[in-house]
N, C-alpha and C positions, 0 to 999 in steps of 0.2 A: 434413599432405599434399601430395604429391609428383606432379608434373605430369612433371617430365623426370627422369627416373631416371638415375643415374648407369650409363652403358656397355649404352644402352639404342639399341634401331633398332625401325622397324615391321613390323609383322608383320600385313597386312592394316589392321583397325584398331586396332588393340589396340598400344601401348606394350612393346615388349619390353629390349633392351639399346642404350644409346647415350652417345655423350659428355655429361655435365652443362655445364652453363652459365644463364647471364641467356638469357630470349626474351622478345620484345612480347606474347608468347603465354600465358606464363607467369605475369609482371605483370600483364596485364589479367583471369586467372583468378581472381587470390590478391583484388584489387581488389573483383571482383563478388562474390565468398564475403565477403572483410571490410566492404564500407560496410556494408550493410543489417547486422551486427549489431554496428557504429561505432552506427548508427541508432537502435536497441533499447538499448543500454547507457545513451544518451545520456536516452532516455526513461529506463530505470529509475536512474538514480544519484540520482535526486530523490528518490525516495524510501529509498534504502540513505544517502541523508546526512541527509535529515532527521527521518526517523523510525525510532526508536530499535528500532521490531517490526521491522525490514527493515534492520536494518545489517548482517549478517550476509551482505546481498547479496555486498558486495565481496570475499563468496572463494568464492564460486559461480564464477566464470568461472574461477580462475586453477584450481580442481578442476575443474570441467568443462574443463577445457583438459588436464589432466594423464589425465582418463580418456578423452579423446578419443586423446590419446596413445598409453595403453596398448593403447585397443582396436584402435586405426589398425595397430600393428606387429605385434599379435598374427595380424594377416591377410597375413602377408607372404608373396609368392610368388605368390599366388594371380593367374590371370588374371580381369579383368573385362570385361564385355561393355554394349552400352547399351541403356539400359532404354528399354521400349517408351510412347511416347510424352510422358517425362522432356523434352521441347526442349519441347513445347507446356505442358510445365506449370511449367517455370523459366520461361516470358516472363509466364505466367498470374498466379503468385504475384509476379514481381518489380510487374508490373502495379498488381496488389494494394494495394502494399505502397505506392503513391505517395497517395494519399485517406488513408489512416488516416494517415500521417504527417504531413498536412496537416494533417488534424482535430485529431488527438493536441494538435500547439502550443496549440491555444486552448482544449483543454479535459483538460485535467493531472489534472484529481481525475475523470473520466466513467472509469469501467474499460472503456466498450467499444471504444473508439480504441484504449486500451494493449494490452488480450487479444488483442483484434482484429490488433495489428500483431505481437506476440511469436509466435502461430499461424501466421501468415504467411512472418514470420522463418524460422522451422522450418520449415514448409511448402518453401518457397525453397529451403531448406538439404538437404532432403531431394531436391527436386528434379534440385538441380543435383550431387548425388553419384552419383545414377541418372544424369544424360547419359554422368556422366566413369566409370563402372562400375558400371551398372547396379539393379535396384531390389534386390537380395538384398545387395546392400554397403549400402543405404540403411538397410534393417533391421539389419542388423549392428550399425551405427554409432548404433543410434535412442536407445540410453540416453545417451549424452554427451550428444547434439544437444537431447533433450527438458530435461536436468537443469536447463537455466536456469529452468522454471516452478515451481523452487524457491524460488528467488528475485522471481517477480511478483508485485506487490502484488493479495489476492485483491479482485472485488467487494464493492462496500459491505455488501452484506445479509448474503451469507455470513461475511466477518468479523466483520461486528459481532453475528451469531449466534452466534458461535463465541468473543467474547471475553467478552459476556456469560451465554453459557452455563458456559465455563470458570470464570468469577470467580465465580458463584454457590457454582460445586460446589466453588472451594476456599476461599469465602470459609465456605458452612456444614461443611465437609470439619473444618476450621481451627477451630471453633468446639466441635465433637465432641472433638477431640485436646485442645484446652485445658480443656474438662471431664476427660477423664482423666484430666488432671494439677491437678485439684480448682481452675482457674481459674474464676473466672467470667465468660461472656461470651453477648454473641448475636447473632444475623446477623440483620441486616437489609438485602438487597435485596446487595449489593455490599458491604457494609460489615461490622466485627467491633468491633460494641462494647464496651469495655473500664472499667473501672473510674476511669482515670487518660484514657482519651484515645479514640479511634476512628482504627483503623484502612483505608482505604479499598482496596479490591484494584483497581487499576488495568488496565491494560492491562499495565503491567509487570512487575504480581504476580499475572495471571491464570497465568499457563503460557503464554500464547500465543509469547511472546520464544522462551523456550526450546523446546515442543513445533515450530515450525518451523523452527528451528536444529537441534536432536536428530533432527526428520525428513531434514535434507539431509543431515546428519550418517550416518545409517543405509543412505540410499541411496548415497552415497559410498562407505561402507566394504562397500556389499554389492558394489557395481560393480565397486569396484579387486580385492576377494581373489575376484568369482566367484562369488559363494556359488550356490546352489541358491535359487527362491523361499520353498521355504519357510521358508530361515536369513534370506530378504531381509524378511519379513513379521516374523519374529520380531525383529528387529533393529528395524524401526519403533516393534512395541510394546513392545520395551523402552524406547524413545525414549519413547512418553509416557507408560510408569509411570515413567520417572524425572524428565520432565519435573513432574507432577502430584505426585508423593510430594514431593519436594524443595520444591516450592514451598511445601507444606502444613509442611514443615518449616520456610521463611523465615520464615511469616509466624508460626509458633511464637514463634521466634528473636525476631522484631520484637517481639511482644506481651509477652514476657517482658524485652526494651529497657524496652516502654512503663509499664509495669510498676514497674520499676525503678531505673528513671532519668527516670522520661517523658519527654517530645514533645522534649527537648532536643536532643539525637542523636538522633534518628529518623532524620533523613533521611540520617545518614553509614554508622549501620548499615543501612540499606536498598539503598543501593548496593553494599557492602560484600560481604552476606550475598548478594546475587543473583547479582554478579558470584563469589563463592567457589563457590556451590552448579552454578554452569554450567559450572565449568572441571570440577569434581568430576563432572561427570555426560558432559560429553566422554570423560574419563578411563577410565571405566565401559565406556562404548563402545565405546574404541578395545582395551582390555583384553578384553573379551566378544568384540568380534570377531575380534581376534588366537587368542581359544581355538576360536570356529568355524570361522572361515574359512581358517586360516592365514597364509601370503602372499603380499602382489600374485602375481597368477598369470602377469606377462608384466614380461619387466626393460627392457623398449621398445627392445631395440637392434636389432631382425630389422628389414633393409631394409623400404620401406612396400610397399602393393600396385601394381602397375603399373595406371594411366589412360588413357584416353581422355583426349586432347584435346577441349577445349571448344573450339566452329567460333571464332577469330578474331574475327571481324563480327559473332559473339555478343556475347561476354565484353567487346567493345568499349562493343558498344549498350547493355550493360546496366550495366557500370561509368558512364559516361555518363549514362543515364539516373536512376539513382541521385544521379551528382553535379549534376544541372539539377533532382533535388527537393530537394537539402539547401539549395542555393544558392537555386533559385526562392522556394519557403516562408518562408526567410529573409528574402529581399528582399519579397515580398509585406508580411511580419508588418512590417518595418522602417519602410515607408515607410506602413503606417497608425501606426506608432508615433511616426513622426516629426509626425503631425496632431494637434493639440491636441483630445481628447475633452473633449467637452459633460460635463465629469468633476464628480459632484455627491458629496457627502460627508454623511454624519448631523448632525445638531449634536441634542443633548439640553439640555434643558432641565430644570434637575434643582429638584425642589419643595423648594428649600434655605431656605424662609419655615414650612415646616411645622414647628410643636418636636418632631413623632416623626421628623423624617428624621435616616436616619444614611449618611451613606459607607461601602460597604465595599470592602475593598481584596483584590483577587485574589492570591489565593496565588502562590506562585513553581511551586509544582507543579501548579496548574491552568496555568499559563501554560506550563509544560512537556508539559502533558501536550495541552494544547487548539492547541499550538506557533501561538498568535497571541501578533501583537504588542504589543499595546497593550489595554487591555479597563477598564474602569467597569464601579461597580455601585451601588446604592442602597437604600435600603429606605424605606418610610413609611407611615402607616395616613391614609387620607382619610376624609372627612367623614362617610360612614356607618359607619363604620368597619371597612372590608374593608382587607387588608392588600395592597400593593402592591411588588414587589420588581422593578425594571427593572434588564436588565446590557446593556450595548455590548462586543463582543468584537471589534476589529480586525483582518485577515488582509491584512499586505503586499503588495504586487505585486509585478515586479521579475520581471530570471530567477532572484534567487535569494530572491521572495517566498514568502510560504504560504499563497496564499490555497486552496490546491487542498484545504488540511486543514478548509477552513472545513465542508461539507457532510461532516464524521464526527461535528461533536459538537453533532447537536439533539436538543431537550427528550426526542424519544421513545427514545431511545439514555441519553441523561443521567443522567434524572428516574430510570427506575425500578431503573438502580445505586444510587443514592441512598435503597433501600426503599420509592418512590412509585409503586407498581403502578400503569399506564396502563390508562384506564377505555375509553377513546373520543375515535376522530381525529375532525375538523369538515371541511368543504372550507375549501379557502382560499380567502377573497376578497380583493379591491381596494378602501384606504383614503385617500381622501384627507385630505394635510398640506398645512400648509406649504410650496412650492418642487418640489412634484410629487404622487404616489402612490408606496406599497407593497402589496405583498403580501403580507398574512398568514393564516399556518397554526394552527390552534386543537388544542390535547390537552387532556383531561382527564386528573387523577391524584388518586390517592386520597392524604393524611397524616391520618394518623389519623382515619380514617372518612369525613373531611371533603374535598368537593371543591377541587384547585386546577385553577385554569383556565391556560393558559400558550400566548402568542401571540408569533408567534416568525417573525424576517422576514429574508433572509437578502439585501444588499443590493449590488448589484453597483456598484463607483466609477466603472467606466468609462459607463457608459450608465445615464440618469435610466429607461428601460424596461426594463431587464434584470430586475429583481428577481420581474417577471412571466412573464418567458421561462422562470428557472430551472422553473418548472411543465411544461414542453413538453417533448416527445420527442425536436423539431428543434432544443432550445438548441446544445449542440455545435456544429451544423453551423453555424448561424444564428452566431457568434460566429468561424467562423474563417471564413467569407465576407465578412464585416465586418474581417477581420485586427484580430480583438482578442482580445489575448494577455498573460498576469502581469499582470490588473488587481486591484488589491486589491478585498478583499470585509470587510463589515461584515454580525455576525449583532447582532439586536435583541430583544431577553426579556423580555416583561411575566408572570410571575408572579403572579397575583389570586389572594386565598384569602377566603374570609366568603361568597359566593355560592351559595345553594345550588340554583342550576343554571343552564346555560347561557346558554340567552337573557338572564337578569339578568347575567352576563356580559359578554355581548356588549354589551351595550347603554350600561352603563358602561364598557366599551371606547371606544366609535366615541365617544361622550362626550369621557372625559378625555386619550385618547390624541394627538389635533392638538394639545393645547396641550404636551406632552413632545417633541414630535420636529417636523423640521423640515431640506429637502434645502436646500445650500447651494453654492455655484458654487466 
């Protein structure tokens, strides 16, 4: 974007030719544009860094800048006019960014403020472009600006629906392919059961990683080469087909490794096969794009279009507003971080005296998928013959903590993936334990035709009352107003097998659970 073009002078309100050089107006305008995008990247980088599913997001920013550069210089020499209502829209969207940024810091895992922040930053960019060059310019630059949505974390519900649907499809299709090769295999949920081991179709194997990456690549190649709409849609369809097809090939390779070498080298082959298939898919996408779309349509060497200046007072006000928002919200949370909260952590009294008690080690693969920082699990049989499994996962707090991932691995998501279909969901309830109260949600699953009742609680270490607040729609706003962010979380899960109906399981849970859990400062 250029505001002061070389050798331009004013003709009315539109810039033409005048000497180039630094000006306070251009510096303030650049700051007013860059600061909200910096805030957005600061939000998104958490997912790009810690979630394998979104690590491709680091490429979206430079690729988006390239698309913007090519599109911008393809508009060389065109005179722009003032967009009607652009000034008011700019101020409105800038003002709305403030509360979303404030709330987002307290609720990294909540998709509403995150998506809202993304939408507002994009809308603000559209408005300020319209202010400088008219709404037609905004429409022409829309695709490079909207490209950032490729790297935005999806809301939990559609994301998990996509992951589970793709996982089941890949698992089922892989079993059918294995049968064609004469290899006995059984599909159970997201699992492929082989004679020498079990292959789980997690997020990494479901195709969601490569699907999102190839979707981004398809959009980039289509815009870079200015393909027609039909060709762009064809590129997206090719990306989907390559993602699903190659992931089935990947499961076939891993199945052969499991059958002939056992599970010893499974992890090494798992990652190698994944990267190889992704690189092969990218190569095929680029080859097809070159065949269909030809070369890049703009070399980016033309002069940028002339723009109107943003009034200096407005650019200064926008820049100051964003700086105050960033510094002020950081100050708000830091003064509350300095206060010692009534932090309580979960303590488990494992029934180690029971002869049937067995400690269960949580595999590294599970830790990598859930991004938990610590975990414990144990299984035992009660006197009435029922089987109990208790699991505790800890998600660390702090700036580099992983607490935002805790809501993404609840029983209603994980148990069906393991071949245990969900039968019924029961309402949450509050239970007294030594040191406080906890809110548990219960689900009923089926395993080999028998019911399994799972009681689940997500506890926030920063406040003894926030386990109940997770059930409220205003939870995120409450945390922001209390200045609570980066707090560690713990998830507690009781899986009970052996009771024929919910009421019997609930009664036993109420009686026995307080003997296992307590809240300690």
